BAFI-3210 file (N, C-alpha, C; in Angstrom, 3 decimals, decimal comma, padded with zeros to 6 digits):
// residues 325
n [1|2|3|4|5|6|7|8|9|10|11|12|13|14|15|16|17|18|19|20|21|22|23|24|25|26|27|28|29|30|31|32|33|34|35|36|37|38|39|40|41|42|43|44|45|46|47|48|49|50|51|52|53|54|55|56|57|58|59|60|61|62|63|64|65|66|67|68|69|70|71|72|73|74|75|76|77|78|79|80|81|82|83|84|85|86|87|88|89|90|91|92|93|94|95|96|97|98|99|100|101|102|103|104|105|106|107|108|109|110|111|112|113|114|115|116|117|118|119|120|121|122|123|124|125|126|127|128|129|130|131|132|133|134|135|136|137|138|139|140|141|142|143|144|145|146|147|148|149|150|151|152|153|154|155|156|157|158|159|160|161|162|163|164|165|166|167|168|169|170|171|172|173|174|175|176|177|178|179|180|181|182|183|184|185|186|187|188|189|190|191|192|193|194|195|196|197|198|199|200|201|202|203|204|205|206|207|208|209|210|211|212|213|214|215|216|217|218|219|220|221|222|223|224|225|226|227|228|229|230|231|232|233|234|235|236|237|238|239|240|241|242|243|244|245|246|247|248|249|250|251|252|253|254|255|256|257|258|259|260|261|262|263|264|265|266|267|268|269|270|271|272|273|274|275|276|277|278|279|280|281|282|283|284|285|286|287|288|289|290|291|292|293|294|295|296|297|298|299|300|301|302|303|304|305|306|307|308|309|310|311|312|313|314|315|316|317|318|319|320|321|322|323|324|325]
n.u [154,956|154,722|153,911|154,503|152,588|152,724|153,949|152,724|153,578|155,844|157,333|157,936|156,759|153,469|151,313|152,183|151,252|149,984|149,030|147,907|144,925|144,899|143,918|141,413|140,073|139,981|140,767|139,734|136,577|136,106|136,084|134,247|133,357|134,194|133,660|131,178|131,492|134,372|134,788|134,269|135,517|138,548|138,656|137,557|139,707|141,751|140,876|141,306|144,267|144,381|143,702|145,609|147,904|147,311|145,641|145,540|144,217|142,299|143,098|142,146|142,378|142,999|140,390|138,862|140,087|139,075|136,629|136,846|137,102|135,523|133,576|130,487|127,356|124,630|123,368|121,661|119,741|117,969|115,449|115,130|117,012|120,546|122,021|125,547|128,833|132,529|135,315|138,455|141,396|141,529|142,591|140,725|137,911|136,214|133,271|130,598|127,584|124,966|122,898|119,633|116,931|118,596|121,132|124,362|125,412|124,813|125,625|128,113|129,703|131,603|133,354|134,172|136,497|138,451|138,787|140,429|143,034|142,959|142,272|140,021|136,975|133,520|130,323|126,833|123,076|120,593|117,102|114,945|115,797|117,908|119,251|118,531|116,185|112,756|110,932|107,784|107,554|108,091|110,615|113,620|115,824|116,827|116,535|118,071|120,495|120,756|120,530|122,320|124,736|124,107|124,826|127,549|128,542|127,648|129,457|131,698|133,448|135,306|135,668|134,910|134,888|132,903|131,088|128,594|126,173|123,962|121,149|122,503|124,479|123,003|122,181|124,752|125,777|123,403|124,085|127,076|125,892|124,062|125,692|128,443|130,672|130,952|132,253|135,111|135,752|133,749|132,522|130,308|128,474|126,828|124,757|122,249|120,213|118,660|115,289|115,281|118,095|117,695|117,528|115,334|112,142|112,366|111,295|108,424|108,774|109,326|106,431|105,268|106,594|106,489|106,796|106,889|108,381|110,798|114,175|115,246|117,704|117,726|115,719|116,523|118,588|117,610|116,150|117,370|119,322|116,882|114,262|111,764|109,423|107,391|108,530|110,081|108,187|107,625|109,521|110,436|108,203|108,036|110,747|110,007|108,141|109,733|111,274|109,263|107,861|110,487|112,057|113,443|117,003|118,139|120,388|121,955|122,309|123,882|126,254|126,833|128,466|130,765|133,151|135,622|134,705|134,086|132,597|131,219|130,197|128,264|128,595|126,231|124,546|121,799|121,411|122,651|124,909|125,391|124,211|125,672|128,410|127,575|126,785|129,260|130,892|129,143|130,386|133,028|135,986|135,311|135,750|135,133|134,579|134,581|132,899|133,218|129,814|126,720|124,774|126,101|127,815|130,296|131,046|130,797|128,100|125,440|123,501|124,407|127,162|129,869|131,276|134,558|135,576|137,511|136,645|135,385|137,655|139,404|138,239|137,636|140,642|140,920|139,074|140,466|142,891|141,704|141,068|142,781|144,375]
n.v [129,920|128,518|129,735|130,576|130,163|131,897|129,991|131,876|131,141|129,626|130,596|129,128|127,722|127,086|125,909|125,437|127,191|125,714|123,517|124,425|125,143|122,660|121,369|123,267|122,704|119,592|117,833|118,393|118,777|115,718|114,843|113,244|112,236|114,437|116,011|118,877|121,924|121,537|121,334|123,299|125,795|125,028|125,475|128,278|129,403|128,511|130,182|132,765|132,548|132,420|134,856|136,788|135,959|136,545|138,625|141,681|144,533|145,857|148,208|151,534|152,640|150,102|149,100|150,928|151,029|148,373|148,600|150,416|149,276|147,130|145,274|145,070|143,609|141,911|138,808|137,134|134,578|131,708|132,687|134,855|138,150|138,119|139,599|140,700|140,905|141,766|141,323|141,559|139,298|135,922|132,758|130,338|131,536|132,596|132,031|134,407|133,785|135,152|135,172|134,746|137,243|139,481|141,090|141,816|143,469|143,241|141,110|140,826|142,804|143,367|141,147|141,002|142,683|141,696|139,502|140,417|139,494|137,253|136,679|135,926|137,316|136,217|137,960|137,723|137,983|136,491|135,181|137,543|138,932|141,954|143,552|141,756|140,345|138,814|135,673|134,276|132,160|130,159|130,369|128,145|126,257|124,163|125,692|128,133|127,271|126,010|128,314|129,910|128,397|128,668|131,098|130,863|129,460|131,488|133,289|131,708|129,998|127,438|126,204|126,544|127,668|127,592|129,961|130,135|131,444|130,854|130,566|130,871|128,903|126,945|126,557|126,787|124,033|122,396|122,828|121,814|119,030|119,030|120,136|118,682|118,965|121,861|122,507|123,095|123,597|123,588|126,621|126,213|128,214|128,379|126,358|124,021|121,134|119,555|119,860|119,325|120,347|123,465|125,394|125,053|126,218|127,586|127,541|127,976|130,320|131,482|131,231|133,015|135,123|138,760|141,545|143,719|142,649|142,092|142,470|145,348|146,468|144,752|145,528|148,344|148,101|146,425|148,386|150,287|149,671|148,793|150,028|149,643|149,105|146,676|144,801|144,230|143,172|140,656|139,282|139,397|137,347|135,351|134,365|133,662|131,570|129,790|128,448|128,245|126,023|124,276|121,504|117,971|116,765|114,059|111,912|110,513|112,564|114,602|112,854|112,676|114,778|115,419|117,474|119,115|119,988|122,984|123,418|126,298|127,161|129,093|129,197|130,014|129,667|129,470|127,148|124,123|122,992|120,113|119,626|120,677|119,087|117,040|116,642|117,510|114,984|113,420|113,755|112,866|114,035|116,317|119,689|121,291|124,295|125,649|128,774|131,131|133,513|134,877|133,831|134,968|136,677|135,878|136,743|139,286|140,349|142,103|142,429|141,211|142,632|143,178|145,906|146,832|144,378|141,343|138,815|138,601|138,668|136,484|134,568|135,426|134,390|131,877|130,864|131,379|130,057|127,430|127,005|127,638|125,746]
n.w [104,273|107,418|110,981|114,198|117,283|120,351|123,425|126,334|128,573|128,750|126,581|124,409|121,445|120,849|119,120|115,339|112,086|110,585|112,560|113,877|112,001|111,623|114,403|114,347|112,100|111,645|113,656|116,506|115,876|115,375|118,112|119,104|122,082|123,298|125,787|125,680|126,895|127,013|124,854|123,242|124,684|124,231|121,520|121,369|122,506|120,290|118,221|119,466|119,875|117,029|115,659|117,099|116,165|113,426|112,182|110,287|109,797|107,189|105,070|104,546|102,250|100,441|100,494|099,609|096,809|095,956|095,455|093,773|091,387|090,779|088,849|087,467|086,187|084,433|084,401|081,643|083,089|082,862|082,232|083,938|084,935|086,492|088,642|089,404|090,480|090,564|091,438|091,381|089,997|088,838|088,954|089,872|090,475|093,929|094,322|095,834|098,012|099,242|102,348|103,066|102,333|101,694|100,782|098,167|099,802|102,204|103,518|103,225|102,573|104,762|104,690|102,191|101,487|103,054|101,691|100,126|098,765|097,826|095,191|092,142|092,777|093,142|093,428|093,794|093,381|094,192|093,040|093,123|095,082|095,982|093,390|091,287|089,080|089,372|089,139|088,255|090,199|093,003|095,582|095,169|097,042|094,968|092,928|092,520|093,117|090,253|088,920|089,641|088,640|085,919|085,689|086,470|083,811|081,954|082,395|081,391|083,137|083,927|086,361|090,002|093,076|096,110|097,954|100,662|102,645|105,282|103,904|101,310|102,168|102,043|099,195|098,118|098,861|097,440|095,219|094,753|095,033|092,663|090,403|090,238|088,373|087,625|090,427|092,595|095,476|098,450|100,866|103,297|105,607|108,020|107,479|106,466|106,053|106,789|108,502|111,421|111,996|112,694|115,719|118,054|117,667|115,658|113,024|114,025|114,598|112,628|111,300|112,257|111,055|109,627|107,174|108,589|110,954|110,207|109,621|110,395|108,895|106,562|105,314|104,858|103,060|100,957|099,406|098,777|096,914|094,984|094,589|095,376|096,558|096,466|095,125|097,335|099,697|098,106|097,806|100,721|101,367|099,839|100,843|103,166|103,082|101,472|103,582|105,557|104,207|104,023|103,095|104,333|102,834|102,111|103,818|101,734|099,493|100,648|101,250|098,343|097,470|096,006|096,334|098,012|101,173|103,743|106,913|108,411|111,960|114,299|117,660|118,921|116,892|114,795|113,288|114,811|116,623|116,114|113,838|112,075|112,709|112,294|109,205|108,364|108,647|106,747|104,193|102,833|103,379|104,935|106,694|109,827|111,449|113,758|115,673|118,260|118,436|116,987|114,600|111,753|112,733|112,032|110,379|109,551|109,128|108,323|110,148|112,453|112,943|114,914|116,284|115,656|115,991|115,537|114,546|111,862|110,417|111,290|110,175|107,467|107,151|107,889|105,748|103,693|103,824|103,617|100,882|099,598|099,442]
ca.u [155,903|154,068|154,394|154,257|151,827|153,703|152,900|153,055|154,117|157,621|158,027|158,188|155,969|152,522|151,258|152,221|149,554|149,536|149,284|146,288|143,761|144,215|143,040|140,144|139,211|139,704|140,876|138,913|134,987|135,589|136,439|132,697|133,066|134,418|132,881|130,968|132,202|135,596|135,598|134,062|136,924|139,610|137,951|138,099|141,378|142,179|140,473|142,220|145,440|144,514|143,372|146,818|148,911|146,960|144,557|145,998|143,431|142,076|143,451|141,247|143,223|142,762|138,904|138,615|140,571|138,748|135,109|136,633|137,926|134,241|133,034|129,122|126,869|123,617|123,366|120,367|119,722|116,815|114,234|115,699|118,660|120,921|122,853|126,892|129,747|133,314|136,472|139,580|141,472|142,722|142,469|139,646|137,363|135,414|131,689|129,737|126,131|123,899|121,734|117,521|116,381|119,811|121,898|125,745|126,467|124,675|126,114|129,592|130,552|132,877|134,323|135,060|138,194|139,461|139,305|141,095|144,435|142,712|142,604|138,837|135,711|132,031|129,156|126,353|122,469|119,838|116,255|113,548|117,316|118,426|118,629|118,640|114,789|111,869|109,978|106,295|107,781|108,522|112,082|113,593|117,586|117,532|116,566|118,965|121,319|120,328|121,114|123,896|125,414|123,824|125,709|129,000|128,220|127,388|130,924|132,663|134,513|135,386|135,622|135,141|135,153|131,607|131,141|127,649|126,155|122,979|120,279|123,040|124,996|122,043|122,291|126,344|125,482|123,040|125,280|127,833|125,226|123,696|126,639|129,526|131,742|131,884|132,610|135,914|135,887|133,257|132,604|129,090|128,628|125,747|124,031|121,815|120,039|117,216|114,534|115,755|119,270|117,209|117,282|113,959|111,218|112,846|109,861|107,404|108,675|109,138|105,135|104,801|107,261|106,569|107,645|106,718|109,514|111,974|115,283|115,364|119,202|117,901|114,915|116,744|119,695|117,292|115,374|118,550|119,712|115,941|113,662|110,272|108,168|106,048|109,316|110,773|107,481|107,562|110,942|109,649|106,842|109,082|111,598|109,409|107,462|110,427|111,543|108,126|108,222|111,455|112,104|114,784|117,387|118,704|121,828|122,763|122,318|125,205|127,454|127,176|129,239|132,654|133,816|136,082|134,007|134,635|131,564|131,428|129,121|129,185|128,461|125,361|123,947|120,161|121,881|123,120|126,104|125,260|123,572|126,838|128,991|126,670|127,134|131,077|130,636|128,523|131,101|134,094|137,540|134,679|136,781|134,237|135,146|133,111|133,319|132,256|129,326|125,802|124,594|126,507|128,874|131,898|131,730|130,299|127,026|124,964|122,354|125,079|128,487|130,257|132,421|135,592|135,694|138,790|136,335|135,722|139,722|140,338|137,443|138,792|142,055|140,400|138,619|141,821|143,794|140,765|140,449|144,105|145,176]
ca.v [129,574|128,319|130,511|129,636|130,899|131,467|129,755|132,891|130,661|128,911|131,047|128,269|127,322|125,900|125,077|126,533|127,619|124,530|122,701|125,146|125,075|121,070|121,289|123,801|122,008|118,585|117,032|118,780|118,421|114,569|114,137|113,088|112,018|115,299|117,217|120,120|122,977|121,304|121,599|124,909|126,742|124,886|126,359|129,888|129,239|128,844|131,394|133,881|132,065|132,722|136,385|137,322|135,630|136,450|139,711|142,511|145,290|146,326|149,501|152,229|152,682|148,842|148,792|151,978|150,125|147,066|149,641|151,387|148,101|146,052|144,892|144,657|143,456|141,173|137,708|136,434|133,095|130,536|133,884|136,289|139,086|138,241|140,512|140,119|141,437|140,757|141,853|141,115|138,437|135,077|131,282|129,763|132,195|132,446|133,197|134,843|133,684|135,467|135,052|134,932|138,509|140,069|141,847|141,524|144,350|142,988|139,566|140,627|144,202|143,334|140,539|141,188|143,223|140,696|138,299|140,861|139,293|135,794|136,265|136,832|137,259|136,981|138,255|137,415|137,971|135,318|135,612|138,468|140,132|143,285|143,680|140,482|139,740|138,126|134,745|133,839|130,918|130,152|130,273|126,858|126,138|123,822|126,503|128,962|126,598|125,923|130,103|130,221|127,463|129,481|132,317|130,361|129,070|132,455|133,906|131,120|129,223|126,100|125,660|127,487|127,857|128,724|130,058|130,794|132,186|130,819|130,363|130,704|128,285|125,630|126,517|125,513|122,215|121,958|123,494|120,613|117,903|119,190|120,486|118,495|119,166|123,247|122,883|122,981|123,795|124,478|126,915|126,073|129,040|128,390|125,907|123,393|120,035|119,039|120,856|119,384|121,250|124,461|125,922|125,071|127,688|128,492|126,906|128,425|131,889|131,791|131,489|134,618|136,600|139,940|142,436|144,406|142,916|142,234|143,412|146,913|147,078|144,169|146,082|149,509|147,662|146,205|149,606|151,174|148,822|148,557|151,199|148,921|148,612|145,588|143,984|143,842|142,360|139,716|138,528|138,492|136,024|134,054|133,849|133,096|130,171|128,370|128,039|127,259|124,613|123,443|119,722|117,389|116,300|112,749|111,694|110,092|113,223|114,845|112,591|112,836|115,581|115,650|118,559|119,562|121,351|123,188|123,868|126,968|127,284|129,854|128,474|130,398|129,971|129,350|125,736|123,564|122,443|118,844|119,253|120,975|117,682|115,588|117,235|117,420|113,616|113,252|114,539|112,864|114,570|118,234|120,172|121,738|124,962|126,071|130,190|132,051|134,168|134,007|133,889|135,651|137,551|135,896|137,481|140,780|140,278|143,402|142,605|140,715|142,466|143,439|147,019|146,447|142,791|141,254|137,476|138,189|138,591|135,624|133,612|135,139|133,521|129,971|130,476|131,688|128,600|126,159|127,201|127,763|124,190]
ca.w [105,484|108,901|111,668|115,708|118,506|121,055|124,750|127,295|129,801|128,699|125,478|123,555|120,795|121,418|117,514|114,240|111,456|110,144|113,705|114,707|111,541|111,218|115,273|114,171|111,069|111,624|114,893|117,399|115,761|115,316|119,299|119,921|122,838|123,978|126,652|125,248|127,488|127,179|123,176|122,448|125,425|123,222|119,859|121,384|122,762|119,280|117,851|120,086|119,210|115,173|115,819|117,441|115,309|111,624|112,009|109,749|109,326|106,126|105,195|103,681|100,429|100,034|100,275|098,297|095,435|095,588|095,437|092,249|090,344|090,589|087,586|087,596|084,782|084,893|083,340|081,543|083,621|083,423|082,662|085,129|085,110|087,472|089,254|090,110|090,745|090,246|092,196|091,221|089,101|089,500|088,129|090,199|091,419|094,440|094,474|097,236|097,949|100,181|103,211|102,707|102,591|101,906|099,256|098,758|101,017|103,892|103,694|102,523|102,733|105,675|104,315|100,489|101,661|103,970|100,585|098,533|098,121|097,341|093,696|091,902|093,834|092,298|094,398|093,226|094,164|093,855|092,377|093,792|095,911|095,834|091,956|090,456|088,866|089,833|088,423|089,078|090,789|094,446|095,352|095,783|096,927|093,885|091,475|093,246|092,253|088,820|088,261|090,084|087,996|084,661|085,856|085,943|082,649|081,042|082,990|081,099|084,062|083,975|087,778|090,878|094,557|096,189|099,735|100,937|103,960|105,347|102,833|100,441|102,734|101,449|098,538|097,873|098,964|096,568|093,775|095,006|094,558|091,347|089,451|090,682|087,390|087,791|091,781|093,121|096,854|099,320|102,085|103,747|106,714|108,719|106,254|106,861|104,934|107,287|109,605|112,925|112,145|113,122|116,854|118,792|117,777|114,310|112,141|114,548|114,407|111,029|111,063|112,456|110,895|108,871|106,881|109,396|112,036|109,062|110,142|109,176|108,138|105,524|104,612|104,145|101,567|099,636|098,834|098,849|095,700|094,549|095,382|094,798|097,717|095,714|095,542|098,562|099,874|097,255|098,234|102,325|101,387|099,103|101,469|104,562|102,524|101,299|104,939|106,181|103,497|103,577|103,299|104,274|102,148|102,201|103,932|100,725|098,945|101,205|100,615|097,364|096,880|096,049|096,515|099,112|101,928|104,809|107,230|109,720|112,571|115,337|118,738|119,068|115,548|114,595|113,335|115,987|116,358|115,951|113,050|111,111|112,620|111,434|107,812|107,815|108,470|105,966|102,830|102,705|103,846|105,023|107,729|110,546|112,296|115,281|116,011|119,078|118,236|116,582|112,984|110,716|113,231|111,933|108,313|109,612|108,070|108,758|111,523|113,543|112,832|116,148|116,330|115,952|116,111|114,444|113,788|110,319|110,078|111,468|109,312|106,341|107,009|107,584|104,184|102,244|103,886|102,881|099,520|098,921|099,828]
c.u [154,778|155,166|153,909|153,436|152,746|152,706|153,545|153,633|155,566|157,713|158,324|156,589|154,611|152,391|152,141|151,345|149,194|148,870|147,669|144,838|143,390|143,422|141,358|139,306|138,549|139,530|139,974|137,242|135,007|135,985|135,347|132,666|133,655|133,523|132,598|131,743|133,531|136,218|135,456|135,314|137,956|139,202|138,070|138,847|142,331|142,059|141,126|143,446|145,578|144,449|144,750|147,984|148,197|146,454|145,830|144,618|143,360|142,132|142,389|141,257|142,518|141,200|138,679|139,331|139,895|136,990|135,286|137,101|136,263|133,896|131,376|128,336|125,260|123,581|122,227|120,676|118,300|115,413|114,615|117,001|118,970|121,770|124,149|127,796|131,033|134,595|137,482|140,146|141,763|141,988|140,756|139,241|136,673|134,187|130,771|128,520|125,627|123,183|120,239|117,558|117,732|120,055|123,736|126,292|125,816|125,236|127,264|130,228|131,540|133,735|134,854|136,223|138,900|139,736|140,251|142,040|143,832|142,900|140,641|137,669|134,883|130,770|127,999|124,433|121,018|118,011|115,484|114,622|117,836|117,962|118,670|116,483|114,563|111,425|108,824|106,426|108,234|109,849|112,465|115,299|117,912|117,608|117,714|120,342|121,571|120,606|122,020|125,187|125,219|124,326|127,117|129,335|128,561|128,844|132,137|133,792|133,952|134,989|135,292|134,908|133,692|131,626|129,769|127,409|124,529|122,014|121,138|123,984|124,685|122,729|123,863|125,926|124,689|123,919|126,101|127,454|124,745|124,817|128,151|130,998|131,945|132,335|133,989|136,279|134,683|133,130|131,249|129,301|126,631|124,523|123,377|120,882|118,912|116,660|114,964|117,158|118,882|117,056|115,815|113,135|111,407|111,776|108,517|107,404|108,640|107,468|104,750|105,555|106,230|106,824|107,706|108,039|110,295|113,188|115,652|116,480|118,588|116,894|115,218|117,931|118,837|116,668|116,565|119,351|118,232|114,467|112,249|110,026|107,622|107,033|110,062|109,768|107,212|108,311|110,861|108,918|107,809|109,977|111,594|108,953|108,370|111,195|110,384|108,018|109,290|111,544|113,248|115,962|118,300|119,919|122,909|123,296|123,732|125,961|127,943|127,834|130,354|133,352|134,841|135,591|134,640|133,129|131,937|130,411|129,911|128,181|127,193|124,448|122,219|120,421|122,699|124,446|126,444|125,191|124,772|127,876|128,856|127,217|128,420|131,166|130,339|129,704|132,349|135,258|136,725|135,629|135,215|135,272|134,140|133,587|132,435|131,078|127,808|125,844|124,956|127,477|130,362|132,201|131,127|129,203|126,256|124,211|123,087|126,437|128,472|131,068|133,158|136,199|136,782|137,865|136,563|137,199|139,795|139,156|137,281|139,908|141,976|140,089|139,798|142,573|142,557|141,173|141,807|145,116|145,158]
c.v [129,319|128,745|130,149|130,621|130,289|130,869|130,639|132,833|130,261|130,032|130,313|127,861|126,493|125,331|126,086|126,431|126,486|123,402|123,211|124,972|123,395|120,938|121,761|123,284|120,670|117,594|117,309|118,083|116,882|113,723|114,309|113,279|113,309|116,267|118,656|121,599|122,779|121,804|122,774|125,872|126,332|125,588|127,704|129,663|129,360|129,551|132,503|133,643|132,405|134,358|137,389|137,088|136,273|137,681|141,090|143,302|145,828|147,576|150,304|151,978|151,190|148,043|149,888|151,319|149,303|148,190|149,877|149,990|146,929|146,340|144,069|144,003|142,283|140,032|137,299|134,918|132,008|131,899|134,532|136,877|138,618|139,138|140,076|140,927|140,904|141,831|140,650|139,910|137,389|134,053|130,398|130,725|131,627|133,301|132,997|134,269|134,160|134,563|135,099|136,719|139,368|140,439|141,166|142,221|143,745|142,127|139,783|141,471|144,143|142,363|140,655|141,832|142,714|139,635|138,846|140,389|137,576|135,575|136,968|136,562|137,291|137,022|137,658|137,725|137,298|136,159|136,481|139,177|140,691|143,366|142,786|140,660|138,711|136,920|134,429|132,656|130,954|130,023|128,989|126,967|125,367|124,159|127,990|128,479|126,380|127,340|130,324|129,232|127,849|130,434|132,286|129,776|130,207|133,020|133,073|130,528|128,205|125,290|126,452|127,345|128,627|128,970|130,918|130,745|131,525|130,101|129,898|129,334|126,578|125,235|126,445|124,866|121,479|122,199|121,879|119,270|117,465|119,725|120,376|118,872|120,648|123,252|122,356|122,872|124,571|125,246|127,178|126,934|128,720|127,621|125,138|122,583|119,153|119,970|120,602|120,317|122,503|124,545|125,412|126,499|128,239|127,996|128,089|129,799|132,407|132,046|132,808|135,637|137,833|140,651|142,956|144,224|142,383|142,762|144,273|147,395|146,246|144,884|147,443|149,015|147,618|147,851|150,598|151,126|148,545|149,103|150,865|148,001|146,861|144,310|143,580|142,771|140,719|138,829|138,081|137,815|135,109|133,498|133,169|131,832|129,280|127,778|127,153|125,483|123,952|122,150|118,977|116,673|115,138|112,894|111,314|111,185|114,078|114,223|111,820|113,617|115,434|116,649|118,793|120,340|121,460|124,030|125,189|127,649|128,147|128,824|128,758|130,639|129,200|128,228|125,112|123,028|120,916|118,325|119,664|119,801|117,035|115,538|116,912|116,278|113,134|113,233|114,355|113,741|116,321|118,003|120,933|123,370|125,911|127,606|130,589|133,384|133,894|134,355|135,087|136,987|136,934|136,274|138,906|141,240|141,504|143,774|142,106|141,195|143,167|144,779|146,760|144,836|142,148|139,510|137,575|138,332|137,456|134,081|133,902|134,478|132,347|129,776|130,379|130,287|127,588|126,353|126,963|126,391|123,343]
c.w [106,903|110,195|113,044|116,662|119,550|122,620|125,617|128,485|130,147|127,644|124,751|122,856|120,937|120,167|116,317|113,466|111,423|111,043|113,830|114,049|111,244|112,705|114,795|113,258|111,230|112,977|115,740|117,527|115,564|116,665|119,638|121,284|123,696|124,931|125,973|125,322|126,689|125,416|122,955|123,466|124,413|121,981|120,243|121,273|121,298|118,943|118,430|119,171|117,656|115,533|115,959|116,424|113,389|111,609|111,754|108,813|107,638|105,774|103,742|102,476|099,888|099,810|099,649|096,805|094,808|094,762|093,901|091,143|090,282|089,209|087,785|086,424|085,439|083,849|082,973|082,076|083,864|083,775|083,387|084,659|086,648|087,557|089,533|089,824|090,785|090,593|091,682|090,117|089,763|088,648|088,563|091,212|092,737|094,548|095,911|096,976|098,936|101,088|102,593|103,473|102,365|100,261|099,499|099,795|102,683|104,485|103,538|102,384|103,555|105,643|102,874|101,109|102,119|102,956|099,535|098,123|098,107|095,847|093,427|092,921|093,246|093,347|093,734|093,888|093,439|093,418|093,684|095,004|095,260|093,843|090,671|089,928|089,459|088,410|089,108|089,389|092,346|094,227|095,938|095,690|095,647|092,566|091,776|092,539|090,885|088,440|088,716|088,634|086,417|084,814|085,115|084,168|081,202|081,254|081,931|081,848|084,193|085,496|088,976|092,292|094,967|097,950|099,654|102,261|104,322|104,347|101,574|100,478|101,965|100,217|097,331|098,173|098,068|095,132|093,855|094,378|093,151|090,393|090,077|089,937|087,867|089,743|092,102|094,109|097,280|100,137|102,348|105,265|106,986|107,973|107,131|105,941|105,756|108,781|110,757|113,046|112,914|114,837|117,154|118,263|116,381|113,392|113,173|114,353|113,173|110,297|111,335|111,868|109,229|108,348|107,680|110,749|111,207|109,365|109,282|108,081|106,433|104,324|103,189|102,557|100,878|098,807|098,479|096,817|094,551|094,996|095,199|095,990|097,589|095,972|096,405|099,531|099,290|097,776|099,635|102,270|100,615|099,891|102,544|103,909|102,068|102,904|105,481|105,698|103,123|103,964|103,418|103,237|102,673|102,669|102,657|099,359|099,454|100,851|099,195|096,702|097,387|096,265|097,991|099,934|103,078|105,544|108,575|110,062|113,430|116,233|119,815|117,933|115,465|113,854|114,277|115,288|115,957|114,836|111,611|111,556|111,798|109,513|107,166|107,626|107,890|104,499|103,639|102,748|104,020|106,384|108,401|111,413|112,893|115,745|116,883|117,908|118,406|115,169|112,614|110,999|112,477|110,755|108,947|109,202|108,874|109,675|112,208|113,645|114,284|115,817|116,357|116,226|115,427|114,575|112,637|109,842|110,180|110,663|107,892|106,153|106,852|106,376|103,348|102,349|103,359|101,475|098,623|098,949|098,720]
res [m|s|r|s|i|p|n|f|v|s|g|k|p|l|f|d|t|s|q|l|l|y|l|i|h|i|k|l|p|r|v|c|s|m|n|r|l|t|y|q|i|i|i|f|m|l|v|e|s|l|l|l|l|w|s|t|p|v|s|a|q|q|n|n|h|m|k|k|n|i|k|s|g|y|a|p|v|n|g|i|k|m|y|y|e|i|y|g|e|g|h|i|p|l|i|l|i|h|g|g|g|s|t|i|e|t|s|f|s|n|l|i|p|l|l|a|d|y|g|q|i|i|a|v|e|l|q|a|h|g|r|t|g|d|r|n|t|a|e|t|f|e|q|d|a|d|d|v|a|a|l|i|k|y|l|k|i|e|k|t|n|i|l|g|f|s|n|g|g|t|t|a|l|q|l|g|i|r|y|p|e|l|v|n|k|i|v|a|i|s|a|a|y|k|r|d|g|f|i|s|g|f|f|e|g|m|q|q|a|s|l|e|n|m|p|v|p|l|k|k|a|y|l|e|v|n|p|n|e|q|g|l|q|s|m|f|e|k|d|k|n|r|m|i|n|f|k|d|y|s|d|d|a|l|k|s|i|n|a|k|t|l|f|i|v|a|d|r|d|v|i|t|l|e|h|t|l|k|m|s|q|l|i|a|n|a|q|l|a|v|l|p|g|v|h|g|s|c|i|g|e|v|c|t|a|v|i|n|s|k|l|p|e|a|t|a|v|l|i|k|d|f|v|n|q]
***
């Protein structure tokens, strides 16, 4: 049942929930002639309304229940052992793919409890990240997609929803391109398919990156689950080289994605709004949500999480509404 958002002046409803999600996902992002500032203000107002309507804090009891009921394991995929965690049960799982330099915990520890009522959630760690093994080859988004597809087959899953953040979002798009038979829906958060989609200076900064200036929470999280300094260095170098050598995907590659796709981007992200809008226009029936914040803050990613922010709750609502449509 849809609920209404009150008009605090007249007392009459402004939008019901279905209208709100339509505005955030579909209508506003496609009004390309709209003044950009006006567009962002409207998006922020809608998000605030969404927060007032739906924010329901996750109880400590629910969080502890999830932690106690995790099933974890290692799958043999393409010559490495891939670590995964399974939460809950459901007909079509939602697979979570983390960002670069990350673990399940750093990308998704604040989001997973908010998705608890979705059904089955499967979180993975990619090549060289966290508890997953490495191979004597460079990282590529194509290989990551192949590894996740192999895990899906190992777990005997016929069809799945995919959520990827940052590099994981680009991997999610590759899954849609390479394995359409396995993918039901895609949620791509801060994803990219061309170099010009990154903010100015991104690649120059990547050239100067070193393990010493890697974010401390990411280094700490890696070593907590895999106390291997050499492994941390290897992951960092492979992540860095992958981005330095990132090559554009063609428009036709994105157009080939058949899965319904929701793009989420922050207004101060490392991926530009224009780039994300373009991706949403290339994939048939794709939807777009622009949220306030910076890279990862909408999901409570460890480096950008804001204490007491309700934004991850709003993001979880958007995700669940989309995958359950």
